[in-house]
Backbone of each chain as ProteinMPNN parsed JSONL, in Angstrom:
{"seq_chain_A": "ETGVTQTPRHLVMGMTNKKSLKCEQHLGHNAMYWYKQSAKKPLELMFVYSLEERVENNSVPSRFSPECPNSSHLFLHLHTLQPEDSALYLCASSQGDREGGYEQYFGPGTRLTVT", "coords_chain_A": {"N_chain_A": [[3.23, 0.835, 16.449], [3.077, -1.606, 14.087], [3.253, -4.297, 13.897], [4.655, -5.39, 11.86], [7.901, -5.647, 10.884], [10.818, -4.231, 9.359], [14.079, -4.557, 8.055], [17.155, -3.487, 6.565], [16.375, -0.05, 7.558], [17.3, 1.93, 5.937], [19.248, 1.846, 2.975], [22.136, 1.978, 1.078], [23.512, 1.16, -1.939], [25.907, -0.04, -4.308], [25.866, -0.675, -7.858], [26.945, -3.144, -8.319], [26.76, -4.576, -6.055], [25.555, -7.069, -3.668], [22.745, -7.456, -1.715], [20.365, -7.956, 0.978], [16.957, -7.551, 1.852], [14.988, -7.635, 4.773], [11.995, -8.874, 6.212], [9.664, -9.173, 8.836], [6.791, -10.531, 10.308], [4.578, -10.257, 13.041], [2.019, -11.034, 13.489], [0.627, -13.324, 13.024], [-0.279, -13.801, 10.479], [-0.989, -15.229, 7.186], [-0.228, -14.531, 4.659], [2.124, -12.716, 2.721], [3.708, -9.801, 1.364], [5.646, -8.049, -1.102], [6.201, -4.711, -1.98], [6.945, -2.021, -4.228], [7.544, 1.384, -3.829], [7.544, 4.322, -5.492], [8.213, 7.817, -5.842], [5.278, 9.728, -6.128], [3.977, 7.792, -7.578], [1.787, 4.947, -8.063], [1.602, 2.305, -5.622], [3.542, -0.522, -6.391], [2.935, -3.836, -6.814], [5.089, -6.454, -6.133], [5.754, -9.138, -5.326], [3.862, -11.914, -4.04], [3.292, -13.993, -1.312], [1.627, -16.816, -0.202], [0.84, -18.828, 2.438], [3.5, -19.56, 2.441], [4.047, -20.148, -0.188], [4.849, -18.881, -3.399], [2.581, -16.838, -5.003], [2.229, -14.834, -6.779], [3.915, -12.979, -9.225], [4.784, -10.22, -10.496], [6.006, -9.773, -13.187], [8.584, -8.998, -12.428], [11.94, -7.865, -12.579], [14.7, -10.196, -12.784], [16.766, -9.525, -11.126], [15.763, -9.032, -8.694], [15.027, -11.134, -6.077], [12.862, -13.091, -4.324], [12.368, -14.607, -1.069], [10.8, -16.874, 1.068], [10.979, -18.281, 3.916], [9.356, -19.148, 6.007], [6.053, -18.591, 7.407], [6.295, -16.229, 8.772], [8.45, -14.758, 7.973], [10.065, -12.885, 5.422], [12.113, -12.332, 2.649], [13.964, -10.159, 0.483], [16.127, -10.518, -1.991], [18.78, -8.785, -3.436], [20.553, -7.954, -6.386], [22.997, -6.686, -8.609], [21.667, -4.204, -9.164], [19.885, -1.413, -10.673], [20.083, 2.181, -11.099], [17.434, 3.135, -11.342], [16.049, 1.507, -9.701], [16.027, 2.543, -7.244], [14.08, 3.322, -4.491], [11.288, 3.192, -2.181], [10.892, 0.26, -0.427], [8.351, -1.736, 0.498], [7.056, -3.992, 2.85], [4.323, -6.146, 3.47], [1.642, -7.741, 5.302], [-1.131, -10.048, 5.493], [-4.249, -11.532, 6.591], [-5.26, -13.309, 4.736], [-4.893, -14.028, 1.239], [-6.686, -14.48, -0.705], [-9.225, -13.938, -0.043], [-11.717, -11.517, 0.087], [-11.563, -8.277, 1.684], [-9.648, -8.485, 3.65], [-7.496, -6.514, 5.282], [-4.272, -5.16, 4.576], [-1.306, -5.092, 6.446], [1.316, -2.935, 6.876], [4.897, -2.763, 6.88], [7.506, -0.435, 7.978], [9.143, 0.075, 5.84], [11.989, -0.025, 3.59], [14.292, 2.293, 2.652], [15.788, 2.461, -0.311], [18.731, 3.238, -2.017], [20.355, 3.273, -5.028], [23.537, 3.507, -6.256]], "CA_chain_A": [[3.736, -0.52, 16.16], [2.126, -2.25, 13.196], [3.429, -5.738, 13.929], [5.493, -5.798, 10.733], [9.179, -4.958, 10.968], [11.686, -4.361, 8.201], [15.461, -4.124, 8.194], [17.427, -2.218, 7.237], [15.457, 1.032, 7.211], [17.93, 2.658, 4.838], [20.311, 1.069, 2.346], [22.772, 2.543, -0.109], [24.333, 0.11, -2.518], [26.376, 0.131, -5.671], [25.19, -1.538, -8.833], [27.524, -4.49, -8.354], [26.618, -5.199, -4.737], [24.452, -7.971, -3.338], [22.212, -7.189, -0.386], [19.041, -8.535, 1.215], [16.006, -6.88, 2.727], [14.303, -8.592, 5.633], [10.696, -8.5, 6.752], [9.128, -10.121, 9.806], [5.484, -10.145, 10.825], [4.292, -10.841, 14.35], [0.563, -10.955, 13.558], [0.029, -14.617, 12.741], [-0.869, -13.797, 9.148], [-0.479, -16.296, 6.32], [0.159, -13.99, 3.359], [3.084, -11.624, 2.813], [3.825, -9.076, 0.094], [6.649, -7.009, -1.338], [5.79, -3.62, -2.846], [7.863, -0.927, -4.513], [6.863, 2.678, -3.849], [8.325, 5.428, -6.033], [7.556, 9.102, -5.607], [4.13, 10.131, -6.942], [3.49, 6.664, -8.375], [1.062, 3.959, -7.251], [2.325, 1.149, -5.121], [3.688, -1.6, -7.366], [3.061, -5.139, -6.196], [6.186, -7.228, -6.721], [5.603, -10.564, -5.026], [2.924, -12.333, -3.007], [3.433, -15.348, -0.804], [0.525, -17.285, 0.615], [1.223, -20.102, 3.051], [4.897, -19.77, 2.075], [4.207, -20.396, -1.619], [4.703, -17.681, -4.186], [1.383, -16.896, -5.835], [2.204, -13.721, -7.72], [5.209, -12.406, -9.588], [4.32, -9.298, -11.525], [7.025, -9.413, -14.183], [9.673, -8.284, -11.759], [13.252, -8.301, -13.102], [15.324, -11.274, -12.024], [17.717, -8.994, -10.149], [15.048, -9.103, -7.42], [14.727, -12.532, -5.814], [12.239, -13.218, -3.008], [12.484, -15.873, -0.341], [9.875, -16.928, 2.204], [11.298, -19.541, 4.594], [8.212, -19.533, 6.845], [4.961, -17.622, 7.266], [6.586, -14.985, 9.496], [9.628, -14.088, 7.447], [10.136, -12.668, 3.978], [13.336, -11.656, 2.25], [14.109, -9.736, -0.907], [17.551, -10.507, -2.3], [19.045, -7.789, -4.474], [21.884, -8.03, -6.989], [23.214, -5.923, -9.845], [20.538, -3.293, -9.34], [20.034, -0.233, -11.507], [19.673, 3.398, -10.377], [15.976, 3.3, -11.338], [15.483, 0.66, -8.647], [15.976, 3.338, -6.013], [12.676, 3.507, -4.111], [10.926, 2.656, -0.872], [10.397, -1.102, -0.562], [7.439, -2.0, 1.602], [6.575, -5.343, 3.104], [3.004, -6.151, 4.096], [1.075, -9.063, 5.559], [-2.573, -10.067, 5.691], [-4.748, -12.811, 7.077], [-5.422, -14.182, 3.582], [-4.681, -13.3, -0.011], [-7.714, -14.822, -1.675], [-10.539, -13.565, 0.461], [-11.846, -10.067, 0.107], [-11.802, -7.6, 2.95], [-8.551, -8.571, 4.592], [-6.581, -5.409, 5.089], [-2.85, -5.447, 4.662], [-0.546, -4.355, 7.436], [2.59, -2.611, 6.262], [6.08, -2.388, 7.639], [7.926, 0.95, 7.757], [9.822, 0.204, 4.562], [13.43, 0.17, 3.435], [14.595, 3.302, 1.627], [16.94, 1.957, -1.064], [19.371, 4.121, -2.994], [21.349, 2.569, -5.834], [24.463, 4.51, -6.802]], "C_chain_A": [[2.713, -1.273, 15.316], [2.245, -3.76, 13.243], [4.231, -6.265, 12.765], [6.775, -4.972, 10.794], [10.001, -5.217, 9.709], [13.076, -3.866, 8.547], [16.207, -4.355, 6.888], [16.378, -1.159, 6.872], [15.988, 1.85, 6.041], [19.072, 1.811, 4.295], [20.811, 1.802, 1.117], [23.683, 1.459, -0.665], [24.749, 0.462, -3.94], [25.737, -0.888, -6.584], [25.747, -2.952, -8.852], [27.355, -5.241, -7.035], [25.51, -6.238, -4.705], [24.03, -7.667, -1.911], [20.857, -7.876, -0.256], [18.232, -7.648, 2.143], [15.255, -7.953, 3.505], [13.001, -8.024, 6.15], [10.239, -9.592, 7.712], [7.777, -9.64, 10.284], [5.159, -10.961, 12.071], [2.792, -10.942, 14.582], [-0.132, -12.285, 13.297], [-0.65, -14.705, 11.382], [-0.271, -14.901, 8.274], [-0.155, -15.82, 4.907], [1.106, -12.815, 3.565], [3.369, -11.083, 1.415], [5.078, -8.204, 0.084], [6.07, -6.008, -2.324], [6.97, -2.679, -3.077], [7.055, 0.362, -4.558], [7.834, 3.757, -4.323], [7.509, 6.698, -5.89], [6.459, 9.362, -6.632], [3.657, 9.04, -7.885], [2.703, 5.724, -7.49], [2.006, 2.885, -6.72], [2.361, 0.064, -6.186], [3.863, -2.909, -6.615], [4.145, -5.928, -6.909], [5.952, -8.725, -6.547], [4.555, -10.762, -3.936], [3.256, -13.758, -2.613], [2.22, -15.665, 0.06], [0.878, -18.666, 1.127], [2.592, -20.546, 2.539], [5.103, -20.148, 0.615], [3.997, -19.112, -2.397], [3.481, -17.807, -5.083], [1.325, -15.781, -6.853], [3.614, -13.249, -7.978], [4.936, -11.502, -10.771], [5.435, -8.829, -12.438], [8.139, -8.583, -13.576], [11.002, -8.774, -12.323], [13.918, -9.311, -12.188], [16.39, -10.778, -11.045], [17.079, -8.85, -8.766], [14.63, -10.556, -7.202], [14.126, -12.668, -4.42], [12.502, -14.581, -2.387], [11.561, -15.811, 0.853], [10.087, -18.245, 2.934], [10.194, -20.054, 5.51], [7.191, -18.401, 6.794], [5.232, -16.3, 7.964], [7.701, -14.17, 8.876], [9.597, -14.02, 5.924], [11.401, -11.891, 3.679], [13.214, -11.196, 0.8], [15.605, -9.594, -1.165], [17.779, -9.638, -3.536], [20.435, -7.997, -5.058], [21.885, -7.335, -8.338], [22.034, -5.014, -10.156], [20.912, -2.102, -10.214], [19.606, 1.013, -10.712], [18.157, 3.579, -10.315], [15.282, 2.391, -10.33], [15.448, 1.378, -7.303], [14.524, 3.673, -5.7], [12.509, 3.087, -2.662], [10.342, 1.264, -1.096], [9.62, -1.45, 0.706], [7.066, -3.476, 1.647], [5.211, -5.234, 3.775], [2.584, -7.588, 4.371], [-0.43, -8.939, 5.708], [-2.997, -11.468, 6.11], [-4.901, -13.806, 5.939], [-5.207, -13.377, 2.327], [-5.81, -13.533, -0.996], [-9.117, -14.531, -1.201], [-10.617, -12.051, 0.529], [-11.988, -9.526, 1.505], [-10.687, -7.714, 3.941], [-7.565, -7.453, 4.317], [-5.146, -5.87, 5.246], [-2.206, -4.532, 5.691], [0.873, -4.179, 6.902], [3.695, -2.405, 7.295], [6.498, -0.971, 7.282], [8.698, 1.161, 6.469], [11.334, 0.295, 4.672], [13.636, 1.18, 2.309], [15.881, 2.889, 0.946], [17.433, 2.997, -2.053], [20.448, 3.33, -3.708], [22.237, 3.605, -6.516], [25.287, 3.931, -7.943]], "O_chain_A": [[1.605, -1.548, 15.779], [1.401, -4.45, 12.671], [4.472, -7.469, 12.679], [6.732, -3.742, 10.759], [9.897, -6.271, 9.082], [13.23, -2.869, 9.253], [15.923, -5.319, 6.177], [15.579, -1.373, 5.96], [15.217, 2.396, 5.252], [19.776, 1.142, 5.051], [20.04, 2.193, 0.24], [24.52, 0.909, 0.05], [24.042, 1.16, -4.666], [25.135, -1.857, -6.122], [25.091, -3.866, -9.35], [27.757, -6.398, -6.915], [24.648, -6.285, -5.582], [24.863, -7.625, -1.005], [20.275, -8.32, -1.246], [18.759, -7.071, 3.094], [14.93, -9.019, 2.982], [12.91, -6.843, 6.484], [10.403, -10.781, 7.441], [7.622, -8.468, 10.63], [5.42, -12.162, 12.15], [2.334, -10.938, 15.724], [-1.36, -12.358, 13.345], [-1.493, -15.573, 11.156], [0.798, -15.437, 8.569], [0.162, -16.638, 4.044], [0.913, -12.01, 4.476], [3.283, -11.804, 0.421], [5.51, -7.693, 1.118], [5.523, -6.382, -3.361], [7.866, -2.558, -2.241], [6.023, 0.441, -5.225], [8.815, 4.067, -3.647], [6.28, 6.664, -5.826], [6.671, 9.236, -7.838], [3.003, 9.329, -8.887], [2.922, 5.696, -6.279], [3.057, 2.606, -7.297], [1.345, -0.238, -6.811], [4.826, -3.077, -5.866], [4.129, -6.059, -8.133], [5.956, -9.481, -7.519], [4.375, -9.928, -3.049], [3.474, -14.62, -3.465], [1.839, -14.887, 0.934], [1.179, -19.569, 0.347], [2.821, -21.72, 2.247], [6.229, -20.441, 0.215], [3.085, -18.341, -2.101], [3.358, -18.772, -5.837], [0.446, -15.784, -7.714], [4.419, -13.134, -7.054], [4.864, -11.96, -11.911], [5.775, -7.646, -12.467], [8.576, -7.587, -14.153], [11.177, -9.976, -12.525], [13.727, -9.289, -10.972], [16.865, -11.552, -10.215], [17.771, -8.58, -7.784], [13.956, -11.143, -8.049], [14.803, -12.391, -3.43], [12.811, -15.558, -3.069], [11.537, -14.814, 1.574], [9.436, -19.237, 2.604], [10.102, -21.256, 5.762], [7.452, -17.359, 6.192], [4.484, -15.341, 7.776], [7.878, -13.002, 9.223], [9.171, -14.952, 5.241], [11.725, -10.919, 4.361], [12.465, -11.765, 0.006], [16.263, -8.693, -0.644], [17.069, -9.745, -4.537], [21.396, -8.193, -4.314], [20.917, -7.389, -9.096], [21.476, -5.043, -11.253], [22.087, -1.825, -10.457], [18.843, 0.897, -9.752], [17.645, 4.12, -9.335], [14.072, 2.491, -10.126], [14.893, 0.86, -6.334], [13.816, 4.237, -6.535], [13.465, 2.679, -2.002], [9.399, 1.105, -1.872], [10.156, -1.457, 1.815], [6.8, -4.108, 0.625], [4.98, -4.32, 4.567], [3.095, -8.528, 3.763], [-0.947, -7.863, 6.011], [-2.243, -12.436, 6.006], [-4.702, -15.006, 6.131], [-5.327, -12.152, 2.352], [-5.887, -12.853, -2.02], [-10.089, -14.845, -1.886], [-9.682, -11.39, 0.981], [-12.469, -10.213, 2.406], [-10.757, -7.092, 5.001], [-6.891, -7.426, 3.287], [-4.851, -6.835, 5.951], [-2.53, -3.349, 5.784], [1.538, -5.145, 6.529], [3.46, -1.944, 8.412], [5.916, -0.362, 6.384], [8.892, 2.299, 6.044], [11.879, 0.649, 5.717], [13.217, 0.962, 1.173], [16.952, 2.954, 1.549], [16.658, 3.563, -2.824], [21.348, 2.78, -3.074], [21.757, 4.465, -7.254], [26.117, 4.632, -8.521]]}, "seq_chain_B": "GQNIDQPTEMTATEGAIVQINCTYQTSGFNGLFWYQQHAGEAPTFLSYNVLDGLEEKGRFSSFLSRSKGYSYLLLKELQMKDSASYLCAASDSNYQLIWGAGTKLIIKP", "coords_chain_B": {"N_chain_B": [[-7.675, -1.927, -19.371], [-6.533, -1.824, -15.939], [-7.197, 0.664, -13.547], [-6.757, 3.369, -11.287], [-7.934, 6.455, -10.211], [-7.195, 9.416, -8.549], [-7.139, 12.648, -6.948], [-4.08, 14.523, -7.062], [-3.195, 16.299, -5.101], [-4.558, 18.027, -2.277], [-5.839, 20.803, -0.43], [-6.831, 21.888, 2.775], [-8.595, 23.44, 5.534], [-7.862, 23.57, 9.005], [-10.207, 22.068, 11.183], [-12.214, 22.027, 9.329], [-14.107, 20.264, 6.7], [-13.224, 17.693, 4.427], [-13.345, 16.1, 1.251], [-12.156, 13.343, -0.392], [-11.858, 12.08, -3.517], [-12.179, 9.057, -5.481], [-11.869, 7.173, -8.363], [-12.387, 4.097, -10.059], [-11.287, 1.454, -12.222], [-11.517, -1.821, -12.769], [-10.72, -5.298, -13.375], [-13.16, -7.196, -12.558], [-14.361, -6.975, -9.147], [-13.684, -6.666, -5.766], [-13.95, -5.076, -3.58], [-13.086, -1.955, -1.892], [-10.42, -0.15, -0.651], [-9.165, 2.222, 1.723], [-6.228, 3.861, 2.681], [-4.02, 5.503, 4.959], [-1.092, 7.43, 4.782], [1.523, 8.761, 6.427], [4.248, 11.014, 5.898], [7.242, 9.352, 5.26], [6.47, 7.129, 6.644], [4.767, 3.929, 7.226], [1.971, 2.838, 5.202], [-1.288, 2.921, 6.659], [-4.238, 1.131, 7.474], [-7.471, 2.398, 6.796], [-10.199, 2.095, 5.953], [-12.705, -0.151, 4.567], [-14.792, -0.903, 1.903], [-17.334, -2.811, 0.452], [-19.929, -3.072, -0.246], [-22.483, -0.937, -1.613], [-22.78, 2.377, -0.36], [-22.445, 4.281, 2.698], [-19.866, 4.151, 5.066], [-19.238, 4.778, 8.355], [-16.736, 5.904, 10.543], [-15.887, 7.186, 13.232], [-14.285, 10.276, 12.893], [-13.816, 9.842, 10.275], [-15.242, 8.848, 7.178], [-16.304, 6.553, 4.662], [-17.358, 6.135, 1.32], [-19.077, 4.219, -1.149], [-19.888, 3.594, -4.545], [-20.737, 1.14, -6.532], [-21.811, 0.87, -9.067], [-21.038, 3.159, -10.314], [-18.332, 3.063, -10.153], [-16.912, 4.403, -8.126], [-15.632, 6.066, -5.28], [-15.419, 7.774, -2.14], [-13.508, 9.391, 0.423], [-14.279, 10.833, 3.421], [-13.334, 13.347, 5.542], [-13.822, 14.712, 8.643], [-13.884, 17.589, 10.86], [-11.164, 18.479, 10.712], [-7.799, 17.892, 11.659], [-4.446, 18.956, 12.396], [-2.79, 16.777, 12.372], [-3.877, 15.184, 10.464], [-2.722, 15.708, 8.106], [-1.359, 14.148, 5.44], [-0.738, 11.481, 3.079], [-3.35, 9.987, 1.207], [-4.355, 6.888, 0.275], [-6.009, 5.149, -2.239], [-7.336, 1.976, -3.002], [-8.316, -0.689, -5.05], [-9.738, -3.923, -4.978], [-9.236, -6.556, -7.166], [-10.557, -9.103, -9.439], [-8.921, -11.208, -8.796], [-8.347, -10.74, -6.221], [-6.216, -9.072, -5.89], [-4.682, -6.009, -5.003], [-5.22, -2.973, -6.6], [-3.618, -0.014, -6.874], [-4.045, 3.501, -6.299], [-2.193, 6.562, -6.977], [-2.167, 8.113, -4.785], [-3.371, 10.773, -2.678], [-2.159, 13.765, -1.644], [-2.775, 15.386, 1.273], [-2.973, 18.55, 2.541], [-3.098, 20.328, 5.477], [-4.077, 23.425, 6.672], [-3.588, 25.937, 9.197]], "CA_chain_B": [[-6.678, -1.985, -18.31], [-6.988, -1.504, -14.595], [-6.774, 2.021, -13.265], [-7.323, 4.102, -10.153], [-7.678, 7.89, -10.317], [-7.493, 10.259, -7.39], [-6.401, 13.896, -7.101], [-2.697, 14.474, -6.588], [-3.009, 17.081, -3.875], [-5.677, 18.851, -1.826], [-5.557, 21.64, 0.733], [-8.024, 22.184, 3.568], [-8.339, 24.215, 6.738], [-8.098, 22.894, 10.285], [-11.584, 22.161, 11.654], [-13.151, 21.915, 8.206], [-14.397, 18.947, 6.147], [-12.671, 17.511, 3.088], [-13.75, 14.862, 0.581], [-11.154, 12.879, -1.356], [-12.545, 11.188, -4.442], [-11.409, 8.003, -6.137], [-12.602, 6.388, -9.35], [-11.617, 2.897, -10.339], [-11.669, 0.521, -13.287], [-10.796, -3.064, -12.5], [-11.267, -6.558, -13.878], [-13.794, -7.721, -11.355], [-14.263, -6.044, -8.007], [-13.9, -7.307, -4.474], [-13.911, -4.129, -2.475], [-12.302, -0.736, -2.036], [-9.71, 0.172, 0.586], [-8.484, 3.502, 1.916], [-5.108, 3.843, 3.6], [-3.371, 6.771, 5.27], [0.365, 7.303, 4.873], [2.281, 9.953, 6.781], [5.548, 11.075, 5.233], [8.289, 8.533, 5.853], [5.91, 6.046, 7.456], [4.03, 2.881, 6.518], [0.518, 3.043, 5.048], [-2.123, 2.265, 7.673], [-5.593, 0.881, 6.998], [-8.537, 3.265, 7.301], [-11.559, 1.609, 5.733], [-12.975, -1.112, 3.494], [-16.181, -0.934, 1.452], [-17.619, -3.743, -0.643], [-21.317, -2.803, -0.62], [-22.787, 0.477, -1.813], [-23.233, 3.124, 0.807], [-21.511, 5.03, 3.536], [-19.381, 3.528, 6.29], [-18.721, 5.843, 9.211], [-15.821, 5.433, 11.579], [-15.395, 8.373, 13.916], [-14.217, 11.471, 12.052], [-13.617, 9.424, 8.892], [-16.294, 8.059, 6.554], [-15.985, 6.162, 3.284], [-18.556, 5.881, 0.52], [-18.844, 3.439, -2.361], [-20.927, 3.338, -5.545], [-20.171, 0.133, -7.435], [-22.295, 1.11, -10.434], [-20.291, 4.305, -10.874], [-16.892, 2.877, -9.99], [-16.568, 5.643, -7.43], [-15.575, 6.068, -3.824], [-14.788, 8.933, -1.537], [-13.158, 9.396, 1.837], [-14.697, 12.104, 4.003], [-12.671, 13.622, 6.805], [-14.474, 15.82, 9.335], [-13.176, 18.222, 11.996], [-9.778, 18.233, 10.365], [-6.737, 18.237, 12.6], [-3.148, 19.092, 11.717], [-2.203, 15.444, 12.221], [-4.464, 14.529, 9.301], [-1.858, 15.971, 6.947], [-0.803, 12.855, 5.048], [-1.244, 11.005, 1.783], [-4.453, 9.038, 1.339], [-4.243, 5.952, -0.841], [-7.201, 4.391, -2.622], [-6.945, 0.717, -3.635], [-9.437, -1.566, -5.376], [-9.413, -5.346, -5.051], [-9.768, -7.042, -8.432], [-11.15, -10.443, -9.416], [-7.955, -12.115, -8.169], [-8.115, -10.209, -4.871], [-5.013, -8.25, -5.843], [-5.005, -4.597, -4.837], [-4.782, -2.01, -7.597], [-3.441, 1.178, -6.056], [-3.887, 4.838, -6.843], [-0.916, 7.203, -6.653], [-2.297, 8.797, -3.5], [-3.717, 12.192, -2.605], [-1.483, 14.44, -0.543], [-3.668, 16.342, 1.919], [-2.278, 19.573, 3.329], [-4.01, 21.021, 6.385], [-3.556, 24.731, 7.082], [-4.235, 26.425, 10.43]], "C_chain_B": [[-7.279, -1.617, -16.979], [-6.398, -0.159, -14.185], [-7.495, 2.594, -12.054], [-6.964, 5.57, -10.332], [-8.082, 8.591, -9.033], [-6.677, 11.531, -7.533], [-5.01, 13.793, -6.482], [-2.531, 15.17, -5.245], [-4.27, 17.881, -3.563], [-5.23, 19.643, -0.6], [-6.859, 21.942, 1.454], [-7.602, 22.893, 4.848], [-8.654, 23.395, 7.986], [-9.527, 23.135, 10.754], [-12.619, 21.979, 10.571], [-13.385, 20.453, 7.824], [-13.771, 18.858, 4.754], [-13.107, 16.156, 2.553], [-12.719, 14.52, -0.482], [-11.824, 11.82, -2.229], [-11.595, 10.181, -5.078], [-12.321, 7.307, -7.141], [-11.725, 5.217, -9.758], [-12.191, 2.147, -11.536], [-10.846, -0.726, -13.075], [-11.476, -4.235, -13.193], [-11.852, -7.292, -12.692], [-13.595, -6.754, -10.197], [-14.591, -6.79, -6.725], [-13.695, -6.347, -3.324], [-12.928, -3.0, -2.697], [-11.722, -0.374, -0.672], [-9.219, 1.611, 0.562], [-7.409, 3.321, 2.982], [-4.613, 5.266, 3.797], [-1.872, 6.536, 5.37], [0.986, 8.649, 5.204], [3.658, 9.858, 6.149], [6.577, 10.232, 5.984], [7.792, 7.369, 6.69], [5.179, 5.027, 6.593], [2.579, 3.298, 6.291], [-0.225, 2.302, 6.158], [-3.563, 2.224, 7.179], [-6.587, 1.844, 7.635], [-9.903, 2.616, 7.16], [-11.608, 0.626, 4.578], [-14.457, -1.065, 3.174], [-16.311, -1.982, 0.347], [-19.067, -3.589, -1.112], [-21.515, -1.303, -0.803], [-23.192, 1.131, -0.501], [-22.081, 3.725, 1.576], [-21.165, 4.234, 4.785], [-18.743, 4.622, 7.134], [-17.873, 5.247, 10.314], [-15.203, 6.662, 12.226], [-15.416, 9.586, 12.993], [-14.109, 11.124, 10.567], [-14.814, 8.596, 8.418], [-15.849, 7.707, 5.147], [-17.256, 5.73, 2.583], [-18.171, 5.095, -0.722], [-20.096, 3.405, -3.233], [-20.328, 2.387, -6.578], [-20.594, 0.401, -8.883], [-21.531, 2.238, -11.11], [-18.779, 4.116, -10.785], [-16.273, 4.035, -9.227], [-16.599, 5.447, -5.923], [-15.09, 7.426, -3.352], [-14.501, 8.685, -0.068], [-13.483, 10.785, 2.37], [-14.042, 12.268, 5.366], [-13.308, 14.865, 7.419], [-13.578, 16.365, 10.445], [-11.659, 18.033, 11.84], [-8.814, 18.715, 11.44], [-5.409, 18.27, 11.836], [-2.533, 17.716, 11.459], [-2.801, 14.658, 11.05], [-3.683, 14.826, 8.02], [-1.102, 14.694, 6.614], [-1.213, 12.591, 3.607], [-2.308, 9.955, 2.036], [-4.503, 8.198, 0.069], [-5.546, 5.187, -1.016], [-6.728, 3.118, -3.325], [-8.174, -0.142, -3.847], [-8.948, -2.999, -5.501], [-10.051, -5.92, -6.303], [-10.278, -8.479, -8.309], [-10.228, -11.481, -8.791], [-7.595, -11.685, -6.753], [-6.779, -9.491, -4.754], [-5.427, -6.794, -5.752], [-4.395, -3.784, -5.963], [-4.774, -0.66, -6.909], [-3.48, 2.459, -6.882], [-2.56, 5.425, -6.393], [-0.974, 7.972, -5.336], [-2.65, 10.266, -3.651], [-3.022, 12.794, -1.391], [-2.413, 15.512, 0.01], [-2.86, 17.268, 2.814], [-3.31, 20.303, 4.167], [-3.348, 22.32, 6.829], [-4.297, 25.217, 8.321], [-5.344, 27.425, 10.12]], "O_chain_B": [[-8.415, -1.148, -16.909], [-5.228, 0.117, -14.451], [-8.678, 2.339, -11.83], [-5.803, 5.894, -10.58], [-9.174, 8.38, -8.505], [-5.625, 11.513, -8.172], [-4.798, 13.071, -5.508], [-1.817, 14.689, -4.365], [-4.961, 18.352, -4.467], [-4.363, 19.211, 0.16], [-7.876, 22.221, 0.818], [-6.423, 22.94, 5.198], [-9.608, 22.618, 8.004], [-10.01, 24.267, 10.73], [-13.798, 21.794, 10.873], [-12.937, 19.533, 8.508], [-13.786, 19.827, 3.996], [-13.224, 15.187, 3.302], [-12.446, 15.326, -1.372], [-12.295, 10.797, -1.734], [-10.392, 10.411, -5.196], [-13.429, 6.899, -6.794], [-10.499, 5.318, -9.801], [-13.388, 2.195, -11.821], [-9.62, -0.699, -13.186], [-12.652, -4.168, -13.55], [-11.136, -7.93, -11.92], [-12.773, -5.84, -10.261], [-15.623, -7.452, -6.611], [-13.313, -6.749, -2.225], [-12.056, -3.068, -3.564], [-12.438, -0.303, 0.326], [-8.897, 2.149, -0.497], [-7.638, 2.719, 4.031], [-4.764, 6.121, 2.924], [-1.43, 5.557, 5.973], [0.983, 9.566, 4.383], [4.17, 8.767, 5.898], [6.755, 10.382, 7.193], [8.574, 6.699, 7.363], [4.993, 5.227, 5.393], [2.016, 4.033, 7.101], [0.157, 1.199, 6.548], [-4.043, 3.165, 6.546], [-6.559, 2.08, 8.842], [-10.681, 2.582, 8.113], [-10.71, 0.564, 3.739], [-15.292, -1.174, 4.073], [-15.497, -2.031, -0.575], [-19.393, -3.937, -2.247], [-20.794, -0.498, -0.212], [-23.852, 0.527, 0.345], [-20.921, 3.683, 1.164], [-22.043, 3.712, 5.473], [-17.823, 5.308, 6.688], [-18.225, 4.243, 10.931], [-14.135, 7.121, 11.823], [-16.442, 9.891, 12.383], [-14.284, 11.986, 9.705], [-15.333, 7.755, 9.153], [-15.111, 8.459, 4.512], [-18.111, 5.057, 3.158], [-17.088, 5.274, -1.278], [-21.21, 3.214, -2.744], [-19.507, 2.792, -7.401], [-19.817, 0.18, -9.812], [-21.396, 2.265, -12.333], [-18.026, 4.942, -11.299], [-15.244, 4.58, -9.626], [-17.465, 4.764, -5.376], [-14.42, 8.144, -4.095], [-15.161, 7.881, 0.591], [-13.017, 11.79, 1.833], [-14.188, 11.413, 6.239], [-13.334, 15.931, 6.804], [-12.648, 15.701, 10.903], [-10.983, 17.502, 12.722], [-8.985, 19.777, 12.039], [-5.28, 17.678, 10.764], [-1.844, 17.512, 10.46], [-2.295, 13.596, 10.686], [-3.965, 14.248, 6.971], [-0.299, 14.215, 7.414], [-1.94, 13.375, 2.997], [-2.194, 9.139, 2.951], [-4.668, 8.706, -1.04], [-6.105, 4.65, -0.059], [-5.819, 3.171, -4.153], [-8.985, -0.311, -2.936], [-7.882, -3.259, -6.058], [-11.26, -5.798, -6.497], [-10.413, -9.003, -7.204], [-10.691, -12.516, -8.309], [-6.65, -12.205, -6.159], [-6.261, -9.318, -3.651], [-6.418, -6.39, -6.361], [-3.202, -3.891, -6.246], [-5.805, -0.207, -6.413], [-3.007, 2.494, -8.018], [-1.881, 4.861, -5.535], [0.052, 8.428, -4.832], [-2.274, 10.915, -4.628], [-3.264, 12.386, -0.255], [-2.793, 16.44, -0.705], [-2.156, 16.825, 3.722], [-4.285, 20.835, 3.636], [-2.21, 22.323, 7.299], [-5.487, 24.949, 8.485], [-5.99, 27.934, 11.036]]}, "name": "protein", "num_of_chains": 2, "seq": "ETGVTQTPRHLVMGMTNKKSLKCEQHLGHNAMYWYKQSAKKPLELMFVYSLEERVENNSVPSRFSPECPNSSHLFLHLHTLQPEDSALYLCASSQGDREGGYEQYFGPGTRLTVTGQNIDQPTEMTATEGAIVQINCTYQTSGFNGLFWYQQHAGEAPTFLSYNVLDGLEEKGRFSSFLSRSKGYSYLLLKELQMKDSASYLCAASDSNYQLIWGAGTKLIIKP"}
């Protein structure tokens, strides 16, 4: 149990669908992250929220829309995705985003398949 | 540009020692992390180095040389459960993690 949960664990969606990924952390952290993990590629940071404010958006296509209603919850809203968006989407949290040495705690991920 | 290099795959024998190397190039540097990721599971934190030298934590040790942009993870007394991917990540000047693609470690009996 890492203290970070994600739902759903698996998701298959068509290119015209709209779905949302949910992440919840039970660790009292104040920073949360969305990553994309594709096979044999480095983790790609998508979004960072610190104290519920977005501090990073690494040129992610607008078909991915994050939402952070409070410091414990993070959503990733998906619409009109492409097949190349199929990947493992990982959520993580940490005590801080601007101080070195704070390890990130990851959720189990959502395996997304776009058909 | 920012870059992390680590071997794609390594094989070792149960009970032996293995060293996984990582070289990094980042804009600024605020430390080096190692994570372990079993297939189908979340990455879990193993170690953090920000000063030069060796940090030992049980069977696992991590080394950092800032002048060389180099780190390694040393795993001793290998067990079958150590079969996993090992991810190297460097923290840049903005404290963002730059990740390597991971090293898949295969342990054979």
